[in-house]
N, C-alpha and C positions, 0 to 999 in steps of 0.2 A: 646643695641645691641653690641655683642662682635666684636672686630676688626678682619678683615680678617687675617689669618695666613700669615707670610711672604712667598714670593716666593723663593724657594731654587734653587741655581745656582751652577754649577761647571764650571771652566774655563780650557780648554785644549789648550795650546799655548806654543810653544817652545822658544819664545823670552822672556827673563826675564823682560825686560823693558815693553813690551806689557802686560805681565801678571800683572805686578805691576800696570799699568794704569787701566786695567780692574778691578783688585781687589779694587782699590781706588774708582772707579765709582760705583761698586756694593755696597760696604760698606757705601758709602755716601748716598745711597737711602734707606730710612727707610722701604721700602716695600720688600727689598731683604735680603736674608741671603746666604753668600758664604759658601758652604759645603766643598769645596776643590779645588785643582789645580793639573794639570798634565802637564808635559813638552813634551809629545809625545803621539801619538795615542794609543799605547799599554797601557800606564798608564791610559789614558782616558777611555778605555774600562773597565779596572779593577775598576775604580773609579765611573763609571756611574751606581750606584745602584738604587737610588730613587730620584734624584733631579727633580724638576719641569722643569728646563730648562738647557740645556748643550750648552755652547758657545764653538764651535769647529773650530780651525784653520784648513786650508786645507793643506798647505805645512809644513810637520813636518817629523823629522827623525823617524826611527824604523817602524812606521806605519802611513801613511798619513791620514789626517782628513776625507776624503771621505770614505775610507775603514773602519776606526774606527767608523764613524757614521753608516755605513751599518751594521756592526756587532752589534752595540748597538741597533739599531732599529729592527734588526732581532731577537735579544734576548728579547727585551721588546718593543712591538709594540706601546705602549703608550708614548715612549720616545719622548721628544720635543727637537730637535736639531736645533740650529742656526749656520750656517756655517759662518766663518769669513775669509776674504781674502783681500789681497792688490790688487788682480787682479780679475776683474769681467768678465772674458772670458765667452762667451756663453756656451762653453763646460762644464765649472765648474758649471754654474747655472743649466744647463739641467741635469747633473749627480746628483747634489744635490737634485733636485726635484724628479728625478727618484728613488732615494733610500729612499725618504720619509722625507727629511729634512723639517722642518717647517718654515725656514727662511734663508735668505742670506744677510749678511751685509758687506759692504765695510769697511775696517779698518779705513778709514778716517771719518767714521760716527761720529756725535756729541754725547755727553753724553745723550742728550734728545732723539735722535733717538734710541740709545742702550736701554735706559730705556723703551721706548714705545715698542720696539721690544720684549723685555723680557715679558712685561705685556700682549701683544697681544698673543704671542705664548703660554704663560702659561694658557691663557683662552681657548686655543684650536684653535686659528686662525693661519694665516700665515703672514709673514712680509718680504718685500723686501726693502732694503734701497733705498732712492730716486734715487741715481745714477744708480742703477740696475733696479728699477721699470720702469723708463722712457724709457728703452731700452730692456725691457723683450722680448725675442724672441717670435714672433707669431708662432702659429701652422703652420706646413709646408703647403705650397700652399694656405694659408689663408682659411682653411676649412669652416669657418663661411660664406664665400661668395659662396661656391660651390652650384650648382643647387641641390635642394633636401635636403640640410642641413639646419637645423633650424637657422633662423636669429634672432629671438626674443627669449628672455628668456622664456624657457619652451615650445616653439613652436615645435610641432612634437614629443615631448617626453611624456611618461606617467607620472603621478604624482609620482609614485614610482621611476622611472628612474631619474626624476628631483631631488628628495630628496637624492637619492644615490649620484648623481653627485655633489650636493652642499656640502654634507658632505665630500666626497673624496677630492674635490677641496679645502675645508677648512682645510685639513690636517688630517682628521680622518683615522685611519687604517681600513681595512676591518672588523676586529673584533669589533671596536668601532661603525662602521656603523651598523653591525648586532645587537649590543646591543641597540643602539639608536632607530632603527626601529623595534626591536623585531622580527627579521627574522634570518634565519640560515646563516652561512658563505657561504654555497653552493648557497643560493639565492642571496647573495651579488655578488659573483663571476659571477653568471648567468646574473645579471643585468648589470654588467660591460662589459661582453662579448657582450651583446645585444647593449649596448650603443656604444661600439667601432665599431661594425659591422654597426650600423645605421649611424654613423658619418664618416665611412670610415677612422678610426684611428686605428693604430696597436700597439701603446705603451701607457702605463699609463702616461708617461711624456707628450706625445702629447695631451692626453685627458685632463690633468690638464691645459696645456697652452690654449687649445681650450676653456675650461670652464671659464678661467680668461677673455679671449677676449669676450666671450658671456655673461658675467655678472653673472655666476653661483656661484662665490666664496661667501661663507657664513662665517661671523665672521672673515674676513681677512682684512688686510690693504695693499694696494698697492699705494704708494705715487708717486706723479708726481710733478716735479719742472718746472714751466713755464720759 
């Protein structure tokens, strides 16, 4: 059996010492290959051609990481971006989820957590570092507990709606969902509209947070420290 090809990674980080540390950790893991580095968001957008995973700092000059990630994902929906930040403010986390980032890591995360995050995200999952996962903001007004809203996994949703929700919550783009389920992009959009209407949710980020709370996340990791 042939060994799996290495996971290709690029690092977008403005602090030279942090870049050096990430470079060392990536090169020390035999499963990863570092394709390049950038010191600001604009360079990151130019560099993000075909890596499996992009490690993206948030606070950077020229172009911040959230906007750089948004541009990358808009240009290549299959892009897998892990946001890095010394600050785990709820607003940053929500914005990262809303633009389609596949993960969010605190810069204080260990080498083991970084490696696991890269592997999970490269496989198509989502990953939040422990310090963020344990305080992941719930959907507004706790929709899972509202009267008429499904409380159990799959309850009240059609089989197709449940499959669409699992794939979207797991980090798949609408195009990837369409390919996986062999349906049109218009059908995916229609299912998402029906889901949000049924759940009384108005934004994709809220839908993802609800799906995490309700147990719909597929192929993802959300760690908790006791």
